[in-house]
PDB file of N, CA, C and O in Angstrom:
ATOM      1  N   MET A   1     105.389 103.143 101.177  1.00  0.00           N
ATOM      2  CA  MET A   1     106.474 102.224 101.381  1.00  0.00           C
ATOM      3  C   MET A   1     106.801 102.096 102.870  1.00  0.00           C
ATOM      4  O   MET A   1     107.103 101.001 103.346  1.00  0.00           O
ATOM      5  N   ALA A   2     106.744 103.184 103.592  1.00  0.00           N
ATOM      6  CA  ALA A   2     107.057 103.132 105.022  1.00  0.00           C
ATOM      7  C   ALA A   2     106.062 102.234 105.751  1.00  0.00           C
ATOM      8  O   ALA A   2     106.444 101.482 106.648  1.00  0.00           O
ATOM      9  N   PHE A   3     104.799 102.310 105.373  1.00  0.00           N
ATOM     10  CA  PHE A   3     103.781 101.461 105.986  1.00  0.00           C
ATOM     11  C   PHE A   3     104.080  99.989 105.725  1.00  0.00           C
ATOM     12  O   PHE A   3     104.015  99.174 106.645  1.00  0.00           O
ATOM     13  N   LEU A   4     104.405  99.641 104.488  1.00  0.00           N
ATOM     14  CA  LEU A   4     104.696  98.249 104.137  1.00  0.00           C
ATOM     15  C   LEU A   4     105.970  97.759 104.819  1.00  0.00           C
ATOM     16  O   LEU A   4     106.029  96.614 105.266  1.00  0.00           O
ATOM     17  N   LYS A   5     106.983  98.609 104.902  1.00  0.00           N
ATOM     18  CA  LYS A   5     108.225  98.231 105.581  1.00  0.00           C
ATOM     19  C   LYS A   5     107.952  97.959 107.061  1.00  0.00           C
ATOM     20  O   LYS A   5     108.493  97.011 107.630  1.00  0.00           O
ATOM     21  N   ALA A   6     107.131  98.773 107.668  1.00  0.00           N
ATOM     22  CA  ALA A   6     106.780  98.552 109.074  1.00  0.00           C
ATOM     23  C   ALA A   6     106.041  97.236 109.255  1.00  0.00           C
ATOM     24  O   ALA A   6     106.255  96.535 110.244  1.00  0.00           O
ATOM     25  N   ARG A   7     105.178  96.896 108.315  1.00  0.00           N
ATOM     26  CA  ARG A   7     104.440  95.622 108.390  1.00  0.00           C
ATOM     27  C   ARG A   7     105.389  94.435 108.289  1.00  0.00           C
ATOM     28  O   ARG A   7     105.281  93.488 109.069  1.00  0.00           O
ATOM     29  N   ILE A   8     106.312  94.476 107.342  1.00  0.00           N
ATOM     30  CA  ILE A   8     107.234  93.354 107.204  1.00  0.00           C
ATOM     31  C   ILE A   8     108.190  93.291 108.396  1.00  0.00           C
ATOM     32  O   ILE A   8     108.549  92.199 108.837  1.00  0.00           O
ATOM     33  N   ASP A   9     108.601  94.431 108.917  1.00  0.00           N
ATOM     34  CA  ASP A   9     109.458  94.426 110.099  1.00  0.00           C
ATOM     35  C   ASP A   9     108.755  93.761 111.279  1.00  0.00           C
ATOM     36  O   ASP A   9     109.375  92.994 112.016  1.00  0.00           O
ATOM     37  N   GLY A  10     107.491  94.043 111.461  1.00  0.00           N
ATOM     38  CA  GLY A  10     106.728  93.415 112.534  1.00  0.00           C
ATOM     39  C   GLY A  10     106.628  91.916 112.354  1.00  0.00           C
ATOM     40  O   GLY A  10     106.795  91.158 113.309  1.00  0.00           O
ATOM     41  N   SER A  11     106.360  91.491 111.143  1.00  0.00           N
ATOM     42  CA  SER A  11     106.245  90.053 110.857  1.00  0.00           C
ATOM     43  C   SER A  11     107.586  89.342 111.018  1.00  0.00           C
ATOM     44  O   SER A  11     107.650  88.261 111.603  1.00  0.00           O
ATOM     45  N   LEU A  12     108.643  89.937 110.506  1.00  0.00           N
ATOM     46  CA  LEU A  12     109.964  89.319 110.626  1.00  0.00           C
ATOM     47  C   LEU A  12     110.439  89.289 112.074  1.00  0.00           C
ATOM     48  O   LEU A  12     111.168  88.376 112.462  1.00  0.00           O
ATOM     49  N   ALA A  13     110.042  90.259 112.868  1.00  0.00           N
ATOM     50  CA  ALA A  13     110.398  90.247 114.289  1.00  0.00           C
ATOM     51  C   ALA A  13     109.761  89.045 114.987  1.00  0.00           C
ATOM     52  O   ALA A  13     110.389  88.428 115.847  1.00  0.00           O
ATOM     53  N   ILE A  14     108.531  88.712 114.630  1.00  0.00           N
ATOM     54  CA  ILE A  14     107.859  87.544 115.199  1.00  0.00           C
ATOM     55  C   ILE A  14     108.583  86.271 114.786  1.00  0.00           C
ATOM     56  O   ILE A  14     108.841  85.405 115.621  1.00  0.00           O
ATOM     57  N   VAL A  15     108.912  86.153 113.504  1.00  0.00           N
ATOM     58  CA  VAL A  15     109.625  84.976 113.002  1.00  0.00           C
ATOM     59  C   VAL A  15     110.987  84.871 113.684  1.00  0.00           C
ATOM     60  O   VAL A  15     111.381  83.790 114.121  1.00  0.00           O
ATOM     61  N   ASN A  16     111.698  85.974 113.775  1.00  0.00           N
ATOM     62  CA  ASN A  16     113.016  85.987 114.403  1.00  0.00           C
ATOM     63  C   ASN A  16     112.935  85.543 115.860  1.00  0.00           C
ATOM     64  O   ASN A  16     113.767  84.761 116.319  1.00  0.00           O
ATOM     65  N   LYS A  17     111.949  86.033 116.579  1.00  0.00           N
ATOM     66  CA  LYS A  17     111.791  85.662 117.989  1.00  0.00           C
ATOM     67  C   LYS A  17     111.558  84.157 118.126  1.00  0.00           C
ATOM     68  O   LYS A  17     112.145  83.511 118.995  1.00  0.00           O
ATOM     69  N   ARG A  18     110.711  83.609 117.278  1.00  0.00           N
ATOM     70  CA  ARG A  18     110.438  82.170 117.321  1.00  0.00           C
ATOM     71  C   ARG A  18     111.704  81.366 117.001  1.00  0.00           C
ATOM     72  O   ARG A  18     112.018  80.394 117.689  1.00  0.00           O
ATOM     73  N   LEU A  19     112.421  81.776 115.964  1.00  0.00           N
ATOM     74  CA  LEU A  19     113.610  81.035 115.543  1.00  0.00           C
ATOM     75  C   LEU A  19     114.794  81.226 116.491  1.00  0.00           C
ATOM     76  O   LEU A  19     115.759  80.464 116.431  1.00  0.00           O
ATOM     77  N   ALA A  20     114.734  82.216 117.348  1.00  0.00           N
ATOM     78  CA  ALA A  20     115.796  82.402 118.339  1.00  0.00           C
ATOM     79  C   ALA A  20     115.795  81.273 119.369  1.00  0.00           C
ATOM     80  O   ALA A  20     116.811  81.008 120.012  1.00  0.00           O
ATOM     81  N   SER A  21     114.641  80.607 119.520  1.00  0.00           N
ATOM     82  CA  SER A  21     114.563  79.540 120.522  1.00  0.00           C
ATOM     83  C   SER A  21     114.118  78.194 119.951  1.00  0.00           C
ATOM     84  O   SER A  21     113.947  77.232 120.700  1.00  0.00           O
ATOM     85  N   HIS A  22     113.929  78.118 118.634  1.00  0.00           N
ATOM     86  CA  HIS A  22     113.503  76.875 117.981  1.00  0.00           C
ATOM     87  C   HIS A  22     114.266  76.702 116.672  1.00  0.00           C
ATOM     88  O   HIS A  22     114.581  77.681 115.996  1.00  0.00           O
ATOM     89  N   ALA A  23     114.558  75.469 116.321  1.00  0.00           N
ATOM     90  CA  ALA A  23     115.289  75.202 115.079  1.00  0.00           C
ATOM     91  C   ALA A  23     114.454  75.529 113.844  1.00  0.00           C
ATOM     92  O   ALA A  23     114.976  76.009 112.838  1.00  0.00           O
ATOM     93  N   TYR A  24     113.158  75.263 113.933  1.00  0.00           N
ATOM     94  CA  TYR A  24     112.240  75.513 112.817  1.00  0.00           C
ATOM     95  C   TYR A  24     110.988  76.181 113.363  1.00  0.00           C
ATOM     96  O   TYR A  24     110.816  76.273 114.579  1.00  0.00           O
ATOM     97  N   LEU A  25     110.130  76.639 112.499  1.00  0.00           N
ATOM     98  CA  LEU A  25     108.973  77.408 112.937  1.00  0.00           C
ATOM     99  C   LEU A  25     108.036  76.637 113.858  1.00  0.00           C
ATOM    100  O   LEU A  25     107.516  77.190 114.827  1.00  0.00           O
ATOM    101  N   LEU A  26     107.819  75.346 113.552  1.00  0.00           N
ATOM    102  CA  LEU A  26     106.808  74.606 114.314  1.00  0.00           C
ATOM    103  C   LEU A  26     107.316  73.366 115.026  1.00  0.00           C
ATOM    104  O   LEU A  26     106.516  72.652 115.632  1.00  0.00           O
ATOM    105  N   GLY A  27     108.588  73.081 114.981  1.00  0.00           N
ATOM    106  CA  GLY A  27     109.066  71.875 115.636  1.00  0.00           C
ATOM    107  C   GLY A  27     110.531  71.614 115.387  1.00  0.00           C
ATOM    108  O   GLY A  27     111.308  72.526 115.104  1.00  0.00           O
ATOM    109  N   ASP A  28     110.894  70.350 115.498  1.00  0.00           N
ATOM    110  CA  ASP A  28     112.292  69.945 115.347  1.00  0.00           C
ATOM    111  C   ASP A  28     112.692  69.672 113.909  1.00  0.00           C
ATOM    112  O   ASP A  28     113.869  69.481 113.604  1.00  0.00           O
ATOM    113  N   ARG A  29     111.699  69.656 113.026  1.00  0.00           N
ATOM    114  CA  ARG A  29     111.943  69.392 111.606  1.00  0.00           C
ATOM    115  C   ARG A  29     111.219  70.446 110.778  1.00  0.00           C
ATOM    116  O   ARG A  29     110.244  71.039 111.237  1.00  0.00           O
ATOM    117  N   PRO A  30     111.695  70.677 109.561  1.00  0.00           N
ATOM    118  CA  PRO A  30     110.991  71.633 108.702  1.00  0.00           C
ATOM    119  C   PRO A  30     109.578  71.143 108.383  1.00  0.00           C
ATOM    120  O   PRO A  30     109.347  69.948 108.198  1.00  0.00           O
ATOM    121  N   THR A  31     108.661  72.068 108.326  1.00  0.00           N
ATOM    122  CA  THR A  31     107.287  71.776 107.929  1.00  0.00           C
ATOM    123  C   THR A  31     106.940  72.632 106.717  1.00  0.00           C
ATOM    124  O   THR A  31     107.772  73.396 106.228  1.00  0.00           O
ATOM    125  N   ILE A  32     105.738  72.503 106.249  1.00  0.00           N
ATOM    126  CA  ILE A  32     105.283  73.314 105.113  1.00  0.00           C
ATOM    127  C   ILE A  32     105.377  74.806 105.436  1.00  0.00           C
ATOM    128  O   ILE A  32     105.560  75.626 104.536  1.00  0.00           O
ATOM    129  N   ALA A  33     105.254  75.157 106.705  1.00  0.00           N
ATOM    130  CA  ALA A  33     105.386  76.565 107.095  1.00  0.00           C
ATOM    131  C   ALA A  33     106.794  77.076 106.803  1.00  0.00           C
ATOM    132  O   ALA A  33     106.963  78.175 106.275  1.00  0.00           O
ATOM    133  N   ASP A  34     107.808  76.274 107.149  1.00  0.00           N
ATOM    134  CA  ASP A  34     109.191  76.661 106.864  1.00  0.00           C
ATOM    135  C   ASP A  34     109.440  76.741 105.364  1.00  0.00           C
ATOM    136  O   ASP A  34     110.033  77.700 104.870  1.00  0.00           O
ATOM    137  N   ILE A  35     108.987  75.737 104.661  1.00  0.00           N
ATOM    138  CA  ILE A  35     109.200  75.691 103.210  1.00  0.00           C
ATOM    139  C   ILE A  35     108.537  76.882 102.535  1.00  0.00           C
ATOM    140  O   ILE A  35     109.126  77.507 101.653  1.00  0.00           O
ATOM    141  N   SER A  36     107.324  77.196 102.943  1.00  0.00           N
ATOM    142  CA  SER A  36     106.597  78.325 102.346  1.00  0.00           C
ATOM    143  C   SER A  36     107.314  79.644 102.589  1.00  0.00           C
ATOM    144  O   SER A  36     107.440  80.466 101.681  1.00  0.00           O
ATOM    145  N   LEU A  37     107.780  79.842 103.806  1.00  0.00           N
ATOM    146  CA  LEU A  37     108.436  81.107 104.145  1.00  0.00           C
ATOM    147  C   LEU A  37     109.808  81.239 103.498  1.00  0.00           C
ATOM    148  O   LEU A  37     110.229  82.340 103.143  1.00  0.00           O
ATOM    149  N   THR A  38     110.500  80.121 103.348  1.00  0.00           N
ATOM    150  CA  THR A  38     111.851  80.146 102.793  1.00  0.00           C
ATOM    151  C   THR A  38     111.904  80.841 101.442  1.00  0.00           C
ATOM    152  O   THR A  38     112.805  81.640 101.185  1.00  0.00           O
ATOM    153  N   GLY A  39     110.956  80.544 100.593  1.00  0.00           N
ATOM    154  CA  GLY A  39     110.960  81.118  99.253  1.00  0.00           C
ATOM    155  C   GLY A  39     110.919  82.635  99.231  1.00  0.00           C
ATOM    156  O   GLY A  39     111.390  83.262  98.282  1.00  0.00           O
ATOM    157  N   TYR A  40     110.361  83.220 100.267  1.00  0.00           N
ATOM    158  CA  TYR A  40     110.266  84.677 100.331  1.00  0.00           C
ATOM    159  C   TYR A  40     111.509  85.338 100.904  1.00  0.00           C
ATOM    160  O   TYR A  40     111.684  86.549 100.768  1.00  0.00           O
ATOM    161  N   LEU A  41     112.371  84.560 101.543  1.00  0.00           N
ATOM    162  CA  LEU A  41     113.481  85.165 102.282  1.00  0.00           C
ATOM    163  C   LEU A  41     114.859  84.922 101.674  1.00  0.00           C
ATOM    164  O   LEU A  41     115.861  85.336 102.256  1.00  0.00           O
ATOM    165  N   TYR A  42     114.934  84.275 100.540  1.00  0.00           N
ATOM    166  CA  TYR A  42     116.232  84.003  99.917  1.00  0.00           C
ATOM    167  C   TYR A  42     116.707  85.106  98.979  1.00  0.00           C
ATOM    168  O   TYR A  42     117.780  84.981  98.390  1.00  0.00           O
ATOM    169  N   TYR A  43     115.957  86.158  98.827  1.00  0.00           N
ATOM    170  CA  TYR A  43     116.379  87.236  97.941  1.00  0.00           C
ATOM    171  C   TYR A  43     117.538  88.000  98.560  1.00  0.00           C
ATOM    172  O   TYR A  43     117.565  88.204  99.773  1.00  0.00           O
ATOM    173  N   PRO A  44     118.491  88.421  97.747  1.00  0.00           N
ATOM    174  CA  PRO A  44     119.616  89.193  98.284  1.00  0.00           C
ATOM    175  C   PRO A  44     119.162  90.566  98.773  1.00  0.00           C
ATOM    176  O   PRO A  44     118.134  91.089  98.344  1.00  0.00           O
ATOM    177  N   ALA A  45     119.946  91.131  99.674  1.00  0.00           N
ATOM    178  CA  ALA A  45     119.617  92.433 100.266  1.00  0.00           C
ATOM    179  C   ALA A  45     119.417  93.509  99.204  1.00  0.00           C
ATOM    180  O   ALA A  45     118.595  94.410  99.377  1.00  0.00           O
ATOM    181  N   GLU A  46     120.163  93.418  98.109  1.00  0.00           N
ATOM    182  CA  GLU A  46     120.032  94.439  97.055  1.00  0.00           C
ATOM    183  C   GLU A  46     118.630  94.436  96.445  1.00  0.00           C
ATOM    184  O   GLU A  46     118.118  95.483  96.048  1.00  0.00           O
ATOM    185  N   GLU A  47     118.021  93.267  96.374  1.00  0.00           N
ATOM    186  CA  GLU A  47     116.678  93.191  95.798  1.00  0.00           C
ATOM    187  C   GLU A  47     115.600  93.563  96.800  1.00  0.00           C
ATOM    188  O   GLU A  47     114.581  94.143  96.426  1.00  0.00           O
ATOM    189  N   PHE A  48     115.811  93.238  98.071  1.00  0.00           N
ATOM    190  CA  PHE A  48     114.859  93.601  99.115  1.00  0.00           C
ATOM    191  C   PHE A  48     114.919  95.083  99.435  1.00  0.00           C
ATOM    192  O   PHE A  48     113.898  95.716  99.705  1.00  0.00           O
ATOM    193  N   GLY A  49     116.119  95.625  99.403  1.00  0.00           N
ATOM    194  CA  GLY A  49     116.317  96.998  99.845  1.00  0.00           C
ATOM    195  C   GLY A  49     116.712  97.075 101.311  1.00  0.00           C
ATOM    196  O   GLY A  49     116.945  98.166 101.832  1.00  0.00           O
ATOM    197  N   PHE A  50     116.790  95.934 101.981  1.00  0.00           N
ATOM    198  CA  PHE A  50     117.273  95.844 103.353  1.00  0.00           C
ATOM    199  C   PHE A  50     117.792  94.430 103.567  1.00  0.00           C
ATOM    200  O   PHE A  50     117.477  93.520 102.801  1.00  0.00           O
ATOM    201  N   ASP A  51     118.592  94.255 104.617  1.00  0.00           N
ATOM    202  CA  ASP A  51     119.278  92.988 104.842  1.00  0.00           C
ATOM    203  C   ASP A  51     118.602  92.202 105.966  1.00  0.00           C
ATOM    204  O   ASP A  51     118.840  92.468 107.144  1.00  0.00           O
ATOM    205  N   ILE A  52     117.774  91.249 105.606  1.00  0.00           N
ATOM    206  CA  ILE A  52     117.039  90.462 106.586  1.00  0.00           C
ATOM    207  C   ILE A  52     117.987  89.702 107.503  1.00  0.00           C
ATOM    208  O   ILE A  52     117.794  89.695 108.719  1.00  0.00           O
ATOM    209  N   VAL A  53     119.006  89.064 106.939  1.00  0.00           N
ATOM    210  CA  VAL A  53     119.926  88.245 107.734  1.00  0.00           C
ATOM    211  C   VAL A  53     120.656  89.102 108.765  1.00  0.00           C
ATOM    212  O   VAL A  53     120.880  88.660 109.892  1.00  0.00           O
ATOM    213  N   LYS A  54     121.023  90.310 108.392  1.00  0.00           N
ATOM    214  CA  LYS A  54     121.721  91.202 109.324  1.00  0.00           C
ATOM    215  C   LYS A  54     120.759  91.752 110.379  1.00  0.00           C
ATOM    216  O   LYS A  54     121.101  91.822 111.559  1.00  0.00           O
ATOM    217  N   ASP A  55     119.573  92.135 109.956  1.00  0.00           N
ATOM    218  CA  ASP A  55     118.616  92.771 110.860  1.00  0.00           C
ATOM    219  C   ASP A  55     117.900  91.784 111.782  1.00  0.00           C
ATOM    220  O   ASP A  55     117.416  92.166 112.847  1.00  0.00           O
ATOM    221  N   TYR A  56     117.835  90.524 111.376  1.00  0.00           N
ATOM    222  CA  TYR A  56     117.123  89.493 112.149  1.00  0.00           C
ATOM    223  C   TYR A  56     118.054  88.291 112.295  1.00  0.00           C
ATOM    224  O   TYR A  56     118.002  87.368 111.483  1.00  0.00           O
ATOM    225  N   PRO A  57     118.905  88.293 113.323  1.00  0.00           N
ATOM    226  CA  PRO A  57     119.996  87.324 113.428  1.00  0.00           C
ATOM    227  C   PRO A  57     119.593  85.862 113.537  1.00  0.00           C
ATOM    228  O   PRO A  57     120.424  84.999 113.255  1.00  0.00           O
ATOM    229  N   ALA A  58     118.387  85.540 113.924  1.00  0.00           N
ATOM    230  CA  ALA A  58     117.976  84.126 113.998  1.00  0.00           C
ATOM    231  C   ALA A  58     117.522  83.593 112.642  1.00  0.00           C
ATOM    232  O   ALA A  58     117.452  82.380 112.447  1.00  0.00           O
ATOM    233  N   ILE A  59     117.218  84.472 111.719  1.00  0.00           N
ATOM    234  CA  ILE A  59     116.721  84.042 110.408  1.00  0.00           C
ATOM    235  C   ILE A  59     117.850  83.497 109.532  1.00  0.00           C
ATOM    236  O   ILE A  59     117.634  82.532 108.799  1.00  0.00           O
ATOM    237  N   GLY A  60     119.033  84.080 109.587  1.00  0.00           N
ATOM    238  CA  GLY A  60     120.165  83.602 108.782  1.00  0.00           C
ATOM    239  C   GLY A  60     120.515  82.141 109.056  1.00  0.00           C
ATOM    240  O   GLY A  60     120.602  81.349 108.117  1.00  0.00           O
ATOM    241  N   PRO A  61     120.718  81.765 110.321  1.00  0.00           N
ATOM    242  CA  PRO A  61     121.004  80.356 110.617  1.00  0.00           C
ATOM    243  C   PRO A  61     119.856  79.420 110.226  1.00  0.00           C
ATOM    244  O   PRO A  61     120.095  78.286 109.810  1.00  0.00           O
ATOM    245  N   TRP A  62     118.634  79.883 110.356  1.00  0.00           N
ATOM    246  CA  TRP A  62     117.477  79.082 109.927  1.00  0.00           C
ATOM    247  C   TRP A  62     117.523  78.852 108.421  1.00  0.00           C
ATOM    248  O   TRP A  62     117.262  77.741 107.960  1.00  0.00           O
ATOM    249  N   LEU A  63     117.850  79.880 107.651  1.00  0.00           N
ATOM    250  CA  LEU A  63     117.982  79.704 106.198  1.00  0.00           C
ATOM    251  C   LEU A  63     119.076  78.694 105.882  1.00  0.00           C
ATOM    252  O   LEU A  63     118.933  77.891 104.960  1.00  0.00           O
ATOM    253  N   ASP A  64     120.172  78.731 106.643  1.00  0.00           N
ATOM    254  CA  ASP A  64     121.240  77.740 106.460  1.00  0.00           C
ATOM    255  C   ASP A  64     120.731  76.330 106.769  1.00  0.00           C
ATOM    256  O   ASP A  64     121.039  75.385 106.042  1.00  0.00           O
ATOM    257  N   ARG A  65     119.956  76.189 107.839  1.00  0.00           N
ATOM    258  CA  ARG A  65     119.386  74.873 108.172  1.00  0.00           C
ATOM    259  C   ARG A  65     118.436  74.406 107.089  1.00  0.00           C
ATOM    260  O   ARG A  65     118.407  73.223 106.750  1.00  0.00           O
ATOM    261  N   MET A  66     117.664  75.321 106.548  1.00  0.00           N
ATOM    262  CA  MET A  66     116.728  74.947 105.473  1.00  0.00           C
ATOM    263  C   MET A  66     117.505  74.482 104.241  1.00  0.00           C
ATOM    264  O   MET A  66     117.132  73.488 103.617  1.00  0.00           O
ATOM    265  N   THR A  67     118.566  75.178 103.891  1.00  0.00           N
ATOM    266  CA  THR A  67     119.393  74.774 102.756  1.00  0.00           C
ATOM    267  C   THR A  67     119.969  73.384 102.991  1.00  0.00           C
ATOM    268  O   THR A  67     119.946  72.537 102.097  1.00  0.00           O
ATOM    269  N   ALA A  68     120.482  73.151 104.190  1.00  0.00           N
ATOM    270  CA  ALA A  68     121.066  71.842 104.514  1.00  0.00           C
ATOM    271  C   ALA A  68     120.012  70.745 104.473  1.00  0.00           C
ATOM    272  O   ALA A  68     120.285  69.641 104.001  1.00  0.00           O
ATOM    273  N   SER A  69     118.814  71.036 104.962  1.00  0.00           N
ATOM    274  CA  SER A  69     117.772  69.995 104.969  1.00  0.00           C
ATOM    275  C   SER A  69     117.285  69.681 103.556  1.00  0.00           C
ATOM    276  O   SER A  69     116.909  68.544 103.274  1.00  0.00           O
ATOM    277  N   ILE A  70     117.289  70.644 102.692  1.00  0.00           N
ATOM    278  CA  ILE A  70     116.888  70.412 101.300  1.00  0.00           C
ATOM    279  C   ILE A  70     117.944  69.564 100.592  1.00  0.00           C
ATOM    280  O   ILE A  70     117.612  68.674  99.809  1.00  0.00           O
ATOM    281  N   ARG A  71     119.200  69.842 100.868  1.00  0.00           N
ATOM    282  CA  ARG A  71     120.280  69.105 100.205  1.00  0.00           C
ATOM    283  C   ARG A  71     120.389  67.664 100.685  1.00  0.00           C
ATOM    284  O   ARG A  71     120.856  66.799  99.943  1.00  0.00           O
ATOM    285  N   THR A  72     119.963  67.395 101.920  1.00  0.00           N
ATOM    286  CA  THR A  72     120.081  66.034 102.444  1.00  0.00           C
ATOM    287  C   THR A  72     118.831  65.203 102.188  1.00  0.00           C
ATOM    288  O   THR A  72     118.859  63.985 102.367  1.00  0.00           O
ATOM    289  N   ASN A  73     117.759  65.819 101.782  1.00  0.00           N
ATOM    290  CA  ASN A  73     116.521  65.073 101.535  1.00  0.00           C
ATOM    291  C   ASN A  73     116.279  64.942 100.091  1.00  0.00           C
ATOM    292  O   ASN A  73     115.283  64.344  99.683  1.00  0.00           O
TER     293      ASN A  73
END
């Protein structure tokens, strides 16, 4: 489990770094990359065993933007 947690932490750190300076993963609008990743990150902290939104502060606002873009399209 520690190995897998370290792997996801590394991956989420990359995503967080990108989203700290960009609205979406690849541009100004959501792409298939954003949509694909979103499905994996909407689980509550109790189910993950850790809190992605708390640990990776750029991911929470991105999830909010994804929710808003889905509701408006």
